[in-house]
N, C-alpha and C positions, 0 to 999 in steps of 0.2 A: 432593635435592641442590640448593643454591642455583644459579639459572640463570647468575648472573654467574661463579660459580666454575667451572661446567661450561664456559662460553664461554672463560674464561681458560685452562683446561687445553687446549682445542683450539688456542688461539693459540700456546701454547708447545710444543705437541706432546707433552705429558707427562700421563699419567693417574695421579694420586696414589692410593696405597693408603690413606693416612691424610689425608683431606681437611681435617681440622682443622689439620694442619701448614701446608697451603697457606693456609687462612683466617687463621692467625696472622701470616703475612707482611704482611697489610694492617692490622694493629692497631697504630696509633700510640699512644704513651703518653698523649698528650693526651686521647684518646677515653676511656680508662679513668678519667681524673680526673672525667669527667662521667657515666660509666656503670660505677660501682664493682662492680656485680653481674654484669657481662659475663663469660661463662664461658670466655673465652680470654685468655691473657697478651698483653702487648705484644710487639712483634717484635724487641726489642733483643738478646735472647740468640741468636736465629737470625741476626741481622745479624753478631754477634760471630763466630759459627761460619763463616758464609758468607764473611766477609772473609778468613779464613785459608784456606778451601778454594779460593777464587778465586785468591789469591796463589800457592798451591801449583800449581794447574793451569796458570796462565800461566807460572810459573817453570819447571816441568817441560817445557812445550812449547818454550820458548826454549832451554833447555839442550840438548834433544835435536835441535833443528832448526838451531841456529846455532853457529858456532865463534868468534863475535865476543868482544871483551874484555868483562869483567864490567860495566864502566861503561856501555858501550853497551846491553847487555841490561837493565841496571837502569833506564835511561832509557826503553826501549821498554815495559818492564813498567809503569812509573809512568804512562806515557801511556795504556796500556790500562785500568788499574784506577782512574784518577782519577775523582773524582765527576762531572765534566762528561760524560765518556764513558758512565759507568754510567747517568746520568740520561737520556741520549738513548735508550738501549736500553729503559729502563723506560717512557719516553714512547711508544716504538714499540708496546709491549704494552698501553698504556693503563692502567698501574698506578696513576697518580695518581687516576683516576676511581674506583677501587675502594677507595682508602684510607679507613679509619675514623678520622676526625679529630674533635677538639672543634669546636664551632661557631666559636670564636675562631680556631683554626688554619685552618679552612676559609675563613672570611671574609677572612683576611689572605693568601690565595693559597697555602696550604699544599700544595695539589694540584700546583702548578707549581714548588715549591721544589726546586732541584737536590739539596740535601743530603738532604732527605726521600726523594726518588725514588731517589737512589743507595743510601741505607741500605736501602730496601725491596728493591732489586735484590739487594743482598748477602744480605738475609734470604731471598730466593727461592732463591739458590744454596745456602744452608744447609739450607733445607727440601728441596730436590731431593736433596741429598747424604744427608740422614737417611732420606728415604723411598725413594730409588732406588739409592743407592750412588754411588761415585766415578766410575764409567764413564759413567753417564747425565749426571752433572753435567759431566763432561769434554766430552761430545758437545754439550751445550747451550752451554757456554762457547765451545767451538771455533766452533760455528755462528754464534753471536750476538755474540761479542766479539772473539775472536782473528782472525776474518775481516776485521777492520778494520786489522790490523797492516801489511799491504802499503801501504795508503794512508798510514798514520802514518809509515812509514819513507821512502816516496817523497817525501812533502811536508814532511819534517822536523818533523812535529807533536810529536815526542818531545822536542824541545828546550825546556828550561825558559826561559820568556820573561825571568824576572828574571836568570837566569845569562847569557843572551845579551846583554841590555842592559848588565849590569855589565861584561862582557868588552869590549864596544864602547867604553863610556865610559872604562874604565881604559886600554885600548890606545891610543885616539885622543886622550884629553884628560887622562888621569891622574886622573880623578874617579870617585868611587863614587856611584851614584844614591841618593837618599834618598826615603823614602815618608812621606806625611802624610795622616792622615784628614781629609778636607775636610767631609764630612757624615756624620751618624749618625742613623738614624731607625727607627721601628717599635718594637713591644713586645719584651720579652726573648726570646720564643720565635720571633720573626720579624724579627730585626734586618736592616737594610740599611746598607751602608757605601759611601761614595764616597771613593776614595783617589787622591791625585795623586802622580806620580813626578817628582822634580826633578833636573835636572843643574845643580849650582850653584844659582843663584836663578831658573832658567828652568823653568817647568812644561812637561814634555815630553809627558805623557799622563795621562788620567784613566780610572779603572775602577770598576765597581760590582759588589758581591757580597754574599752573605749572611754572609760572614765577612771579616775584614780580609785574611786570606791570599788568598782568592779575588779580592777587589777589587784587591790588589796585583798579582796575576798579570794581571788584565785591564788594569790601568794600564801594566804593563810591555809587554804585547802592543801597546798603542797607542803606547807610547814607541818600541818597535823600528820600527814602521811609520813614525812621524814622523821618526825618525833617518834611515831609509833614503831618505826624500823629500828631506832637506836635502843 
């Protein structure tokens, strides 16, 4: 058995029956473009499954634990399963280091890309579910993801920055914030966007991300901070 795979199983505290399932978690589609005879598939089907399993586990937990309105619990769930949170946990387990990537993807910082790491984490959940069943997947998610819920609620991290900024701007000025792409760089598989958020003709904040949506969220976060300073 590959030493890295053995070490990873120890990190996550799960011993796989089918080690190839776990190995597939780390196969990015770009790697197969350069290694067409590699004997494992890319991780996207596992990611597809893991996304659904993850959402079910989190939803089930929130439904049984809380009696809060649906809107509140939807926001908490979104905060838990968002890409940024999943990439943090993937980083904790060193998943980026084990990813099989094309030379180009690796050179352009693919091992640190939040989207790639979040997708790999979802693929891991899918692999755990297939290999060990829902209860093992539930224990893993509870320990490594849902354990962050208290902090999210306490610090209001579930609030969507764009919604918060829009509410402030409309309530106080009667204006809706607008977002503009200020810079766009990188190849198609590793784009970077810099987005500015404006209140009228004033630039209130800037944000960067690997998608326009992520950059908008970062710009809105900075916008909220700057709004509260004024």
